[in-house]
N, C-alpha and C positions, 0 to 999 in steps of 0.2 A: 064475896069480897071483890073490890074493884082493883084494877091494875094500879101499879105504882104511879104516883103523880107525874104527869108529863110523858109517861111511857107510850100511851096510845097516840098522842100527838106526834111524838118523835117517830114512832113506827109508821104512821101515815105518811110522814115526809119521806122516809126511806123507801116505802113501797112505791111512791110516785116518782122516784128517780127513773129517768127514761129507760135505762137498761133493765130495771126491775119490773117494768110494765110488760116486758116480753118474757113469757114462760122460759125458765132456765133450760127446759128440755125440748119442748116442741116449738117454741117461738111464738105461740099464739099471743096476740097483744090484747091487754085489758086496758081500756082507756084510763081508768082510775087506779090501776094496779090490781094485782091478783089477790085473792082472799085467803090463800093458803101459803104456809111457810114450811119448808123442810128444815128443821132446826139443825140436824147433823151437818148439813151442807150450807146453811145460811142462805137459802134460795127461796124466791117467790115462784110459785108454780100454779098452773091451772088445775082444775078439779080432777081431770083425768090423770094427769101426772102425779098429783097428790095421792090418788088411789094406788097408782103404780108403786110409789115410794112406800106407802103404808103396807103393801103386800110383802115388803121385805123388812117390816118392822122399823122403818125409819120414822122417828118421831115427827109428826106434822101438827101444826097449830093453826087455828083459824085466826085471821087478822081481827075479826070483829067479835068472836065469841069466846076468846081465851083470855086468861089473866096474863099480863105482860109485865116484866121487870125491865128496868133500864139496862141491866146487864145483858139481857137477851137482845134488846134493841141495839146495844153497842156491838154485840156479836154480828148482827145483821149489817151494821154500818161497815164493819171490817170485812165482811164477806160480800154477799150480794151476787146477783146473777152473772155479771161481767167477770168477776174473779173466778166464780165456779166454772164458767165455760172455758176460761183461759187455762184452768188446771185440768178439769175432768174431760174436756173435749179437745185438748191441745193438739193431739195427733190424729183426730178423727178425719177420715176421708169424707168430704161433703155428701157423697152418695149414701153414707150411713146415717145421715141426720134424720131425726124423727120429724115426720111431717105434721103440720097443723091438722087436727082432726083425726089423727091416727087412732086406731082401736086401743082398748085397754091392754089387750094382749101385746100389741106392738110396743106400747109404752112401758109395760113391765119388762119386756126383753131389752129395750133401750136402757132403762134404769139399771138393770142387772149388769149389762155390759159396761156402761159408763161409770157407775158408782160402786158396784160391788166388785166386779172383776177389774175395774180400772184399765180397760183396754186402751184408752186413748189418753191416759193421765200423764201429766208432767208436774212435778212438785215445783213450788216457787219458794225461794228463801224469804224468811220474815224480813219486812222492811225494805224489800228490793222491788216492790211493785210486780211488774210482769216480766222481769228479766229472765231470759231463757237460760236454763241450765244445760250443760253439755257433758254430762257424765257418760261413762261407758255403759253398755247395756246392763251389766250386772249391778252397777251402782244405781242405775235408774230403777231397777226392780227392787232393790233394797230400800231405796228412798220411798217407793210407792208402798211397800209393806210397813215401813215406819210411819208414814203419814196415815195409812189406814188404821194402824194400831192407836195412834194419837187421837184420830177422829172418833174411833170406837170408845176410847177411854173418856173423852170429853162427853160423848153422848150418854154413857153410863152414869157419869157424875151428874149431868144435867137431868136425866130421868129421875135419879134419886132425889135431887133438889126439888123437882116438880112434885114428886110423890109426897115429900115432906110438907111442901107448901099446901098441897091439897088436903093432907091430913090435918093440918093446922086450921084450915078453913071449915072443916066439918066437925 
């Protein structure tokens, strides 16, 4: 079964946005955009970083080999690498940045720290762009837990929808 009409063309435009050509994690640049998407975080990543995310069961899709819906593409339009970096790497010391060409082990460690543990996370209120929040430390931790729960719930719903769509196609 083919992707929804217009979804692949819209996806191609989103992946070619300048900030999405640079892997959300390690920064390696792909001239025509990366071929993998981490759906939970709405990011475009290189193949090594995709493998690191998959090791933590983060749903990843291929740009060229997966079925795409407009709803999924719209999620990527609202997310993207720039927004993800602003949230998940907001408080990261540059010395902790994942280097281009890092090993799979280093990539897995980085993904665990940045996305699972949210060591450098800063929540962003809806509709406020990248406005910085200034809550107390306890409030920031609570916000991070709430955001993690919301993202986990979205990922679970999305996984069920994808499984249902796959079942319909077979």
